[in-house]
N, C-alpha and C positions, 0 to 999 in steps of 0.2 A: 956584700955589694955586688960581687960577681953573680950571685944567685939572682939578685934583682935584675941585673942587666940581661942574664940568660932568659928570665921570664919575659922581659920586655921584648927581646928579639923574637921569642917564640910567639908572642901575641901579634907582633907585626907580620910574621910569616903567615899566621892563620888568617889575618885580615886581608893580606894581599892575595892569598890563594884560598878562598872560601870553599871552592868546590874540590880542592885537592884532598880534603879530609872528609870522611863521612862519619856522622855521629853514631855512636854505638846503637842508639835506638833505630836509626834508619837501616843500619847494617843487619840488625837482628830482624827487622820487618822484611827486608829483602830476602834474607835467608829463609824465613818462614814461608814467603810466597814461592820461592824456588822449590822448597820441599813439598808444598801443597801441589805445585805444578807437576813435579816428579811422581807424587802419590797418585794423581789422577791419571797420569799416563800409565802407571803400573796397574791401576784398576782396570783401565781400558784394555791393555794387553792381556790381563788375567782373564777378563770375561771372554775375549776372543779365544784364548787357549782352552778354557774349560768348555765353552760351547762348541768349538770346532772339534775338539777331541771326542767328546761324548757322541755328538751327531755322526762323526766320521766312523767311529767303531761300530755303532749300532747299524748304520746304513751299509757298511761293509759286510756285517754279519747277515743282514737281510738279503744282500745280493747273492750270497751263497745259498741261503735257505730257499730262495725262490727259483733256483736253477742255474744261477751264474757259475761259471767254471774257470774262466780265464784269469790267471794270476796277473798277466800283463795288463789286462783291463783294470783290474782292481788296484794295481800299482799306479797305473796311469791316472786314475781318478784322484790319487793323493796329491797330485801336483798340477793337473791340467787346468786348475782354476786361476792360474797366474794372471790371465788377461784382466781380471777385475782390479788389478793393482795399477794399470796404465794411468788412470786419472791422477793417482797420487804421485807417480813418477814424472808425469808431464806437467804437473801444476807448478808454476814458477814460485819460488820461495825467496823471501827477503834474506839477505846475508849480512850478518853483522861483522864487525871488525875481526873478532876472534875466528869466526868461520872462514873469512878470507885468508887469514894467516894459515889456518889448517890446510885450506885447499892448495896453498903453495907447495906443501910437502906431501901432497897426495901421490900415491904410486901411479905408475904408468898404466895405460890401458892394457898392455900385455900382462902385467902382473895381476890386474883386477880380473881379467878373463881367465887367467890360469887358476886363480883362487876359486872363482865361480865354477869352473869345470871340475876342479878337484872335489870340492864340497858337493857338487851336483852328482857326480858318479858315485861318491861315497854314500849319498842319500839314496841312490838307486838300489844299491846292495841292502841297505838297511830297510827300505820300504818293501823290497821283495821278501825279506825275512819276516817282517811284520805281517805281510799278506799271507804268508804260509801259516803263521801263527793264528790269524783270524780264521783261516779255512779249517784248521784242524781242531780248534778249541772253541768252546762256548765263549760268548763275549765277556762274561763275568770272570771266568778263569784266565782268559787272555789279558784282561786289564789288570788283574792282580799280579800275574807274573811279570808284566811289563813294569810293575813297580820297582823292580830291581834296577831300573835305569837310574834312579836317585843314588843308590849305593855305588853303582859304577861311576857315576858323575862326581861323587865325592872324592873318589880316588883320582880320576883324571884332572879334576879341578885342583887337587893338591899338587899333582906332578906338573901340570902345565900353566895354571893360572895363579899359583901361590895362595890357594885357599887354605886357611888354617883349619885343622881338624881337632876340635875340642872334645872333651869326653862326652858332652851331650850330643854333638853331631855324630860321634862314633856310635853312641847308643841308638840314634836314629838309623844309622846305616845297618846295624846288626838286626834291628827290629824289622826293617823293611826287607832285608835279605831273608830272614825267617818267613816273613809274610809271603814273599813270592815263591819260596821253595816248598812250603808245606803242602800246597795243593797237589803236588806230583804223586802223593801217596794215596790218592783216592781215585775211583773210577767215576767218569762223568757220563751223564746221559745227554746225548745230542739230539739233533732234529730227527735223525733217522735211526734212533736206538742207541744202544750202548757203544761208546767209543772204545776202540781197541787200545791196548796198552802201547802198541807200536805207534799208532797215530797220536796218542797223548805225548809220547816221548819226542816225536818229530815236532809237534806244536810247541812243546816246552823248550826244546833246544833252539828252534828258530826264533821264538820270542825272546829268549834270554840273550842270544847273540845279537839280535836286533836292538835290544836294550843297551847292550855294551857298545854297539856301533853308534847309536844315537848319543850316548853319553860322551863318547869321544868326539863326535861331530860338534856337539854343543860347546865343549871345551875349546875345540879348535876354532869355532866361530868367535868365541870370546877373545881368544888369542889374536885372531885376525883384526878385531876391533881395537885391541890394545897395541899391537905391534906393527900392523901393516897399514890399515886405513887411518887410524888415529883421528876419527871423525866424530863429531857430536851432532850430526845432522840426522833428523828423523827420516828424511828422504833416502839416506843410505840404508836404513833398515828395509824400506820398501824395495830399493834397488837389489839388495842382496836376496831378499826373498823371491823377487821377480825373476832374476837371472838364474838363480839356483834351480827354481822350479822349471824354468824354461829349458835348461840343459837336461834336467831329469826327465821332462816330458819327451824331449828329442830322443834320449836314450831308451826310454820305455817304448816309444813308437818303433824305434829301430829293432828292439827286442821282439815286439809284437809281430812285425813283418818278417823278421829273420827266422823266427820260430815257426811261422806259418799259421799261428793261431788266428790270424785275421780272417782266414777262410771259414772259420767256424762261427764267426760273429753273427752272421744272419740266422744260422740255425739256433744259436744260443738265444738270440733275441726272440725267435719264434716260439721256443720252448719255454720261455720265461713264464712262470705260473700266473702271474698277475698282468701279463700283457706287455706289448712292445712299448707303449707309452710309459708305463710304470717302470720299465727297464731304463729308459732314457732319463726319466725324472730322478730315479735313484742315483744314477751315475753323476748327473749334473748337480744334484744337492750334495752328494758326497764330495765332488771336486770343490764346491764352494766352501763346505765345512772344513775340509783339510787345508784349504788355503787360509781361512781365518785362523786355524790352529798354527800354521807355519808363521804367519805374521805375528801373532801373539807370542809365540815361544821365542822367536828371534828378537822381538821387541823387549821382552823380559831379559834376555841376555844383554841387550844393548843398554837398557836402563838400570839393571840391577847386576846380575851375574848368571852364569850358566847353571850354578847350583840352585839358585832361587827359582829360575825358570823350571828346572826339573822338580822342585818341590811342588810348584803349581800343577805340573803335569801329574804328579802322583796324587795330588788332591782330586784331580779329574778321574784318575783310575779308581779312586775309592768311591767316587759318586756313580760311575758307570754301571757297576753291578746292580745298583738300586733300579736304574732305568731299564737294564736288561731284564730284571725280574718283572717289571711292570709291563713293558712293551713286547718283550720277546719270550716271556714266560720261562726264563731260565730258573733252574732250581738253586736255591741258596741253602746248601748243606751246612751242617754245624762246623765242619772243618773250614769251609769257605768263610763263614762268618768270623771264626776265630782269626783267620789270616787277615780279614778285612780290619778287624779291631787292632791287630798288631801293626798294620799299615798306618792306621789313624794315629796310633800311639807314637809311631816313628815320626809322622808329620808334625804332631804336636810338640815333640822333642825339638825338632828343628826350629819351629816358630818360637819356642821358648829361648833357644840360643840367640835367635835374631832379636828378641826382646832384650836380652842381657847385653848384647852388642850395642843396641840403640841407647840403653842407659849409660853404658860406658862412654860412648861417643858424646852424649850430652854432658856428662860429667867433665870430660876433657875440654869441651868447648866452653863450659862455664868456668873452668879453671883458667883457661887462656884469657877470657874476658876479664876475670878478676885481676889477673896479673897485669893486663893492659891498663885497667883503671888505676891500679896501685902505682903504676909507672907514671901516671899523669900528675901525680902530686909530688 
């Protein structure tokens, strides 16, 4: 009798509040739509990351091949494209109830500015290291060495973001580490002949430290989204990329004028082998390319994780040597091909771990749903 009364009361509650409960079918459809939305965002950011990275590296190499010499200009080109984000920042967006609650707990302007300045100055150092790497190394070698960024990011994600390190991910890290380190044992042929061992060591060291710095910066960015901003707004991704690049551009301009390199720009432009117009077009296209890369990589940190963002970056570094061979006539030696294959193996290992995690998450969700359905009877 008590069970019948309980069932009747439950029926009355469901009749009086029909919108309070959502059917399992509707909940599942809503979840699928949300997953598809996130997937399209990830594809969008992935394309920006890959396209921006490939174009940025190749254009940077062309800049030096055609007579460019200023490291500050090359570093400035990596962030000076931030004004193209203004329409996304100024565009008004509708706020739902959850976003309004999040905005109540947003940090103060002082904290936001401090975060932007810190990450911006950190990126100045990393960009300068990468600029040195591009200057001293062929594009294919540079891109393969920078693959160590994923290995470094696995460590920083474990320490700062709680990323679990499974045996498969560890295998990926080891493979990518070997992939990036194997190239140091060969001599490279550059644009102006044989590259000296000293130049190769400088380029290798600069690119490696730049990779470590960017790995730490990505983990810190994810930590900022998790602990400081706590925001789910796409506009915050645009704001972070805009203001970080703004501060990096200001710092790069300061370094350009403080070092006195600005006096040589007119001479550099005049001695550029393909002409002044080509010089300007190269820098403008490089600025846009690197800005697309910045938005895409930060967006992947926002939508997925810093480790996933670095996986996509490593995919880009695996593709760049092919474009460098086609467009810049870089030589693909046997050792470089072997390193490239190791990098691809490491990338596939991580994707396989992502696949296993997805299966486990679906199994848990299915188990929760089955438990909920069993509890209804």
